[in-house]
Every structure is written in C-alpha cells, then in structure tokens.
C-alpha atoms as a printed R data frame, in Angstrom:
    type eleno elety resid chain resno        x       y       z
1   ATOM     1    CA   UNK     A     1 -102.191  -4.927 131.314
2   ATOM     2    CA   UNK     A     2 -106.433  -5.020 131.641
3   ATOM     3    CA   UNK     A     3 -108.763  -3.964 133.716
4   ATOM     4    CA   UNK     A     4 -109.392  -7.567 134.178
5   ATOM     5    CA   UNK     A     5 -105.582  -8.859 134.670
6   ATOM     6    CA   UNK     A     6 -104.921  -5.801 137.472
7   ATOM     7    CA   UNK     A     7 -107.393  -6.449 139.508
8   ATOM     8    CA   UNK     A     8 -107.241  -9.963 140.228
9   ATOM     9    CA   UNK     A     9 -103.519  -9.951 140.606
10  ATOM    10    CA   UNK     A    10 -104.459  -6.889 142.775
11  ATOM    11    CA   UNK     A    11 -107.451  -9.413 144.400
12  ATOM    12    CA   UNK     A    12 -104.597 -12.418 144.908
13  ATOM    13    CA   UNK     A    13 -101.800 -10.538 146.618
14  ATOM    14    CA   UNK     A    14 -104.252  -9.097 148.256
15  ATOM    15    CA   UNK     A    15 -105.545 -12.238 149.872
16  ATOM    16    CA   UNK     A    16 -102.483 -14.487 149.733
17  ATOM    17    CA   UNK     A    17 -101.537 -11.170 152.202
18  ATOM    18    CA   UNK     A    18 -104.627 -11.598 154.565
19  ATOM    19    CA   UNK     A    19 -103.985 -15.855 154.689
20  ATOM    20    CA   UNK     A    20 -100.672 -14.685 155.577
21  ATOM    21    CA   UNK     A    21 -101.613 -12.378 158.257
22  ATOM    22    CA   UNK     A    22 -104.859 -14.705 159.736
23  ATOM    23    CA   UNK     A    23 -101.178 -17.684 160.177
24  ATOM    24    CA   UNK     A    24 -100.038 -15.191 162.367
25  ATOM    25    CA   UNK     A    25 -102.721 -15.200 164.450
26  ATOM    26    CA   UNK     A    26 -101.245 -17.983 165.970
27  ATOM    27    CA   UNK     A    27  -97.704 -17.768 164.841
28  ATOM    28    CA   UNK     A    28  -95.077 -16.048 163.258
29  ATOM    29    CA   UNK     A    29  -94.696 -18.036 160.460
30  ATOM    30    CA   UNK     A    30  -92.491 -18.529 158.178
31  ATOM    31    CA   UNK     A    31  -90.101 -17.166 161.115
32  ATOM    32    CA   UNK     A    32  -88.754 -17.635 163.632
33  ATOM    33    CA   UNK     A    33  -90.219 -16.988 166.533
34  ATOM    34    CA   UNK     A    34  -91.682 -13.652 167.408
35  ATOM    35    CA   UNK     A    35  -89.111 -11.574 168.362
36  ATOM    36    CA   UNK     A    36  -87.522 -11.960 165.070
37  ATOM    37    CA   UNK     A    37  -90.947 -11.219 163.563
38  ATOM    38    CA   UNK     A    38  -91.512  -8.339 165.521
39  ATOM    39    CA   UNK     A    39  -88.121  -6.715 163.881
40  ATOM    40    CA   UNK     A    40  -88.820  -7.694 160.347
41  ATOM    41    CA   UNK     A    41  -92.655  -7.793 160.213
42  ATOM    42    CA   UNK     A    42  -93.328  -5.031 162.941
43  ATOM    43    CA   UNK     A    43  -89.442  -3.252 163.506
44  ATOM    44    CA   UNK     A    44  -90.609  -3.288 166.658
45  ATOM    45    CA   UNK     A    45  -92.084  -4.828 170.609
46  ATOM    46    CA   UNK     A    46  -91.010  -8.665 171.268
47  ATOM    47    CA   UNK     A    47  -93.639 -10.392 169.191
48  ATOM    48    CA   UNK     A    48  -96.339 -11.431 166.906
49  ATOM    49    CA   UNK     A    49  -98.582  -8.524 167.744
50  ATOM    50    CA   UNK     A    50 -102.604  -9.926 169.480
51  ATOM    51    CA   UNK     A    51 -104.963 -12.350 168.025
52  ATOM    52    CA   UNK     A    52 -107.662  -9.056 167.404
53  ATOM    53    CA   UNK     A    53 -105.047  -7.104 165.421
54  ATOM    54    CA   UNK     A    54 -103.872 -10.097 162.700
55  ATOM    55    CA   UNK     A    55 -107.236 -11.618 162.587
56  ATOM    56    CA   UNK     A    56 -108.791  -7.184 161.772
57  ATOM    57    CA   UNK     A    57 -106.006  -6.880 159.287
58  ATOM    58    CA   UNK     A    58 -107.072 -10.091 157.029
59  ATOM    59    CA   UNK     A    59 -109.929 -10.039 157.379
60  ATOM    60    CA   UNK     A    60 -109.563  -5.919 155.882
61  ATOM    61    CA   UNK     A    61 -107.256  -8.117 153.231
62  ATOM    62    CA   UNK     A    62 -110.059 -10.655 152.371
63  ATOM    63    CA   UNK     A    63 -112.669  -7.486 151.953
64  ATOM    64    CA   UNK     A    64 -110.370  -6.240 149.766
65  ATOM    65    CA   UNK     A    65 -109.568  -8.356 147.223
66  ATOM    66    CA   UNK     A    66 -113.359  -9.081 147.078
67  ATOM    67    CA   UNK     A    67 -113.672  -6.131 146.437
68  ATOM    68    CA   UNK     A    68 -110.993  -5.471 143.823
69  ATOM    69    CA   UNK     A    69 -111.999  -8.846 142.113
70  ATOM    70    CA   UNK     A    70 -115.070  -8.034 142.312
71  ATOM    71    CA   UNK     A    71 -115.730  -4.787 140.263
72  ATOM    72    CA   UNK     A    72 -112.568  -6.507 137.993
73  ATOM    73    CA   UNK     A    73 -114.761  -8.419 136.228
74  ATOM    74    CA   UNK     A    74 -112.869 -11.844 138.084
75  ATOM    75    CA   UNK     A    75 -115.057 -12.703 140.857
76  ATOM    76    CA   UNK     A    76 -119.102 -12.852 141.351
77  ATOM    77    CA   UNK     A    77 -120.248  -9.224 141.957
78  ATOM    78    CA   UNK     A    78 -122.211  -8.708 145.067
79  ATOM    79    CA   UNK     A    79 -124.225  -5.483 145.703
80  ATOM    80    CA   UNK     A    80 -124.776  -2.304 144.728
81  ATOM    81    CA   UNK     A    81 -121.912  -1.267 142.086
82  ATOM    82    CA   UNK     A    82 -121.853   2.349 143.773
83  ATOM    83    CA   UNK     A    83 -120.536   0.913 146.995
84  ATOM    84    CA   UNK     A    84 -118.211  -1.589 144.950
85  ATOM    85    CA   UNK     A    85 -116.774   1.309 143.459
86  ATOM    86    CA   UNK     A    86 -116.471   3.382 147.056
87  ATOM    87    CA   UNK     A    87 -115.146   0.288 147.942
88  ATOM    88    CA   UNK     A    88 -112.319  -0.268 145.825
89  ATOM    89    CA   UNK     A    89 -110.608   3.571 145.706
90  ATOM    90    CA   UNK     A    90 -110.998   3.656 149.321
91  ATOM    91    CA   UNK     A    91 -109.034   0.411 148.911
92  ATOM    92    CA   UNK     A    92 -106.385   2.095 146.554
93  ATOM    93    CA   UNK     A    93 -106.155   5.153 148.416
94  ATOM    94    CA   UNK     A    94 -105.324   2.673 151.650
95  ATOM    95    CA   UNK     A    95 -102.698   1.468 149.766
96  ATOM    96    CA   UNK     A    96 -100.943   4.371 147.500
97  ATOM    97    CA   UNK     A    97 -100.551   5.656 151.823
98  ATOM    98    CA   UNK     A    98  -99.410   3.639 152.922
99  ATOM    99    CA   UNK     A    99  -96.811   3.014 150.042
100 ATOM   100    CA   UNK     A   100  -96.045   6.714 149.679
101 ATOM   101    CA   UNK     A   101  -96.585   7.840 153.111
102 ATOM   102    CA   UNK     A   102  -94.250   4.154 154.188
103 ATOM   103    CA   UNK     A   103  -90.545   5.819 153.867
104 ATOM   104    CA   UNK     A   104  -91.938   9.057 155.695
105 ATOM   105    CA   UNK     A   105  -93.281   7.500 158.682
106 ATOM   106    CA   UNK     A   106  -90.986   4.471 158.628
107 ATOM   107    CA   UNK     A   107  -88.595   6.183 158.059
108 ATOM   108    CA   UNK     A   108  -84.417   7.505 160.268
109 ATOM   109    CA   UNK     A   109  -86.486   9.078 162.720
110 ATOM   110    CA   UNK     A   110  -88.357   6.276 163.918
111 ATOM   111    CA   UNK     A   111  -87.832   3.842 166.319
112 ATOM   112    CA   UNK     A   112  -88.430   0.685 164.057
113 ATOM   113    CA   UNK     A   113  -85.669  -1.361 163.891
114 ATOM   114    CA   UNK     A   114  -83.093  -1.514 160.960
115 ATOM   115    CA   UNK     A   115  -84.050  -4.103 159.234
116 ATOM   116    CA   UNK     A   116  -87.678  -3.781 158.619
117 ATOM   117    CA   UNK     A   117  -86.657   0.602 157.755
118 ATOM   118    CA   UNK     A   118  -84.364  -1.542 154.640
119 ATOM   119    CA   UNK     A   119  -87.462  -3.982 154.300
120 ATOM   120    CA   UNK     A   120  -90.238  -1.343 154.320
121 ATOM   121    CA   UNK     A   121  -88.053   0.736 151.121
122 ATOM   122    CA   UNK     A   122  -86.711  -2.056 149.967
123 ATOM   123    CA   UNK     A   123  -90.272  -4.560 148.958
124 ATOM   124    CA   UNK     A   124  -93.396  -3.598 151.402
125 ATOM   125    CA   UNK     A   125  -93.995   0.429 150.366
126 ATOM   126    CA   UNK     A   126  -92.708  -0.653 147.200
127 ATOM   127    CA   UNK     A   127  -95.265  -3.020 147.117
128 ATOM   128    CA   UNK     A   128  -98.612  -1.007 148.425
129 ATOM   129    CA   UNK     A   129  -98.381   1.887 145.399
130 ATOM   130    CA   UNK     A   130  -98.567  -0.937 143.099
131 ATOM   131    CA   UNK     A   131 -101.627  -2.661 144.871
132 ATOM   132    CA   UNK     A   132 -102.408   0.447 145.398
133 ATOM   133    CA   UNK     A   133 -102.057   1.851 141.643
134 ATOM   134    CA   UNK     A   134 -103.675  -2.194 140.193
135 ATOM   135    CA   UNK     A   135 -106.490  -1.117 142.984
136 ATOM   136    CA   UNK     A   136 -106.715   2.646 141.740
137 ATOM   137    CA   UNK     A   137 -106.728   1.750 138.056
138 ATOM   138    CA   UNK     A   138 -109.606  -0.960 139.113
139 ATOM   139    CA   UNK     A   139 -111.571   1.589 140.690
140 ATOM   140    CA   UNK     A   140 -111.611   3.976 138.390
141 ATOM   141    CA   UNK     A   141 -111.940   1.944 135.194
142 ATOM   142    CA   UNK     A   142 -113.788  -1.383 136.982
143 ATOM   143    CA   UNK     A   143 -115.850  -4.105 135.030
144 ATOM   144    CA   UNK     A   144 -117.464  -2.005 132.322
145 ATOM   145    CA   UNK     A   145 -114.181  -2.262 130.914
146 ATOM   146    CA   UNK     A   146 -114.106  -6.090 131.527
147 ATOM   147    CA   UNK     A   147 -116.919  -6.689 128.882
148 ATOM   148    CA   UNK     A   148 -114.777  -6.398 125.410
C-alpha cells in the first residue's frame, strides 16, 4: 500500500473518530445511555465525559487527520513541511503508545469495566497500532513519496 493510500485511510479514520467524539459532546450515540457509554467507551464512571473533554479530543483527532492527510498528499498542504512532518510523527507516536500500552494500562489490574477491557484488547488498541503504523509510514516517507 502506498503512502498516499495509507495516509488517506489514516486521515479518514482519524477524521471519523474525531467526528464521533464531537457527537459525544452532546449525546452517547450510538449507545443507548450515558451509563452504557461509560462502560463501553471509558470503562468507568457514570456517563459521557465533560463536553470540553470530548471537544478537545475531537479537535486533536481532527488536527491529526489533517496533518496525516496533508503530508500524504491527499489534502492541501498548509504551513512549513517540517512542522507538518513533525506533527505526523507526534500523531504516530501517540497512537502507537496508546495501542501498545493500552492492554497494559487498562489490563486486569485496572479499575476499568470488564467489557471495556475486552473491547480494548480486541479493537481499541489494535486500531491505534494500525493507525499509528500508517501515520508513521507517512511521517517517514511523507509527501515526497507521492510525486511518482
């Protein structure tokens, strides 16, 4: 898979995830209740995190989507290339750290719900590793690879 395709897929996934976090600022959709949201998405607590937290994560994911997409050459490039590439590498590092550390941090000794821990091992952490690897490929190869 080429850098442009990988960057497009990662940017789309980060953008969609960011949009979902923005939705969570006002509703626990697609889950039925705030309590179910706390169990499935957060693993503890009694409801959806504060609006500010949801919007901050949505913004960070949106920025990451832009950086990866721009560096891969699928979105317009704004600003110094050096800063975009550094941003993509930060995105990759954060996603890889969350993916690799997730099962450890939220493992059996964690105070997270059993349902969250199971979903984290099966879906959340592997998704972060895959997106982080895609972002890392873009960060290492960048838009220069899309000139072919």
